[in-house]
C-alpha positions as CSV (number, residue, x, y, z in Angstrom):
1,M,-34.8,-7.8,-43.6
2,K,-32.0,-10.4,-43.2
3,L,-29.4,-7.7,-43.5
4,N,-31.0,-5.6,-40.8
5,S,-31.2,-8.5,-38.3
6,L,-27.6,-9.6,-39.2
7,G,-26.5,-6.0,-38.6
8,A,-28.3,-6.0,-35.2
9,A,-26.7,-9.3,-34.2
10,L,-23.3,-8.0,-35.3
11,L,-23.8,-4.8,-33.3
12,L,-24.8,-6.7,-30.2
13,T,-21.8,-9.1,-30.5
14,L,-19.4,-6.2,-30.9
15,S,-20.9,-4.4,-27.9
16,L,-20.5,-7.6,-25.8
17,V,-16.8,-7.8,-26.9
18,V,-16.2,-4.2,-26.0
19,I,-17.9,-4.6,-22.6
20,T,-15.9,-7.7,-21.8
21,G,-12.7,-5.8,-22.8
22,C,-13.6,-2.9,-20.4
23,D,-14.1,-5.4,-17.5
24,Q,-10.7,-6.8,-18.2
25,V,-9.1,-3.4,-18.3
26,E,-10.8,-2.5,-15.0
27,K,-9.6,-5.7,-13.3
28,S,-6.0,-5.0,-14.6
29,A,-6.1,-1.4,-13.3
30,Q,-7.3,-2.6,-9.9
31,Q,-4.4,-5.1,-9.7
32,V,-1.9,-2.4,-10.7
33,L,-3.3,0.0,-8.1
34,G,-3.2,-2.7,-5.4
35,K,0.5,-3.4,-6.2
36,A,1.3,0.3,-6.3
37,T,-0.4,0.7,-2.9
38,E,1.6,-2.1,-1.3
39,S,4.8,-0.7,-2.8
40,A,4.1,2.7,-1.4
41,K,3.3,1.3,2.1
42,Q,6.6,-0.6,2.0
43,A,8.5,2.5,1.0
44,I,6.9,4.5,3.8
45,D,7.8,1.8,6.3
46,D,11.4,1.6,5.1
47,T,11.8,5.4,5.2
48,H,10.4,5.5,8.7
49,K,12.8,2.8,9.9
50,A,15.7,4.6,8.3
51,A,14.7,7.9,9.8
52,E,14.5,6.4,13.3
53,Q,17.9,4.9,12.8
54,A,19.4,8.1,11.6
55,L,17.9,10.0,14.5
56,S,19.2,7.5,17.0
57,E,22.7,7.7,15.5
58,A,22.6,11.5,15.3
59,T,21.6,11.8,18.9
60,Q,23.9,9.0,20.0
61,G,21.0,7.2,21.6
62,L,19.8,10.2,23.8
63,I,16.4,10.0,22.1
64,S,14.9,6.6,21.8
65,P,12.2,5.7,19.2
66,Q,8.6,5.8,20.5
67,K,7.5,2.7,22.2
68,K,4.9,0.5,20.4
69,D,1.8,-0.5,22.3
70,D,3.0,-4.1,22.5
71,Q,6.3,-3.3,24.1
72,P,6.4,-3.3,27.9
73,E,7.5,-0.2,29.6
74,K,10.9,-0.3,31.2
75,E,10.9,0.4,34.9
76,P,13.3,3.1,36.1
77,D,16.6,1.6,37.2
78,S,17.2,2.4,40.9
79,S,21.0,2.7,40.4
80,S,20.5,5.6,38.0
81,K,18.6,7.8,40.5
82,E,20.5,10.6,42.0
83,A,20.4,11.0,45.8
């Protein structure tokens, strides 16, 4: 009888250790995925900036990057209008 209850206690303890280990693995995986997501976002932003700069240089400024919502619109310059 003692051997049976000792085995049950050992089995429960082992199960608890395994479950705790799984939680730690899950937390580590979430941290790694979070860092990978941030790195991917930064890479996309950097690529977008480089593409805008390359386009601007290739067109010699004829095409300007799209305005952001927080940038005020430039009013047309009256000296550049043709008569």
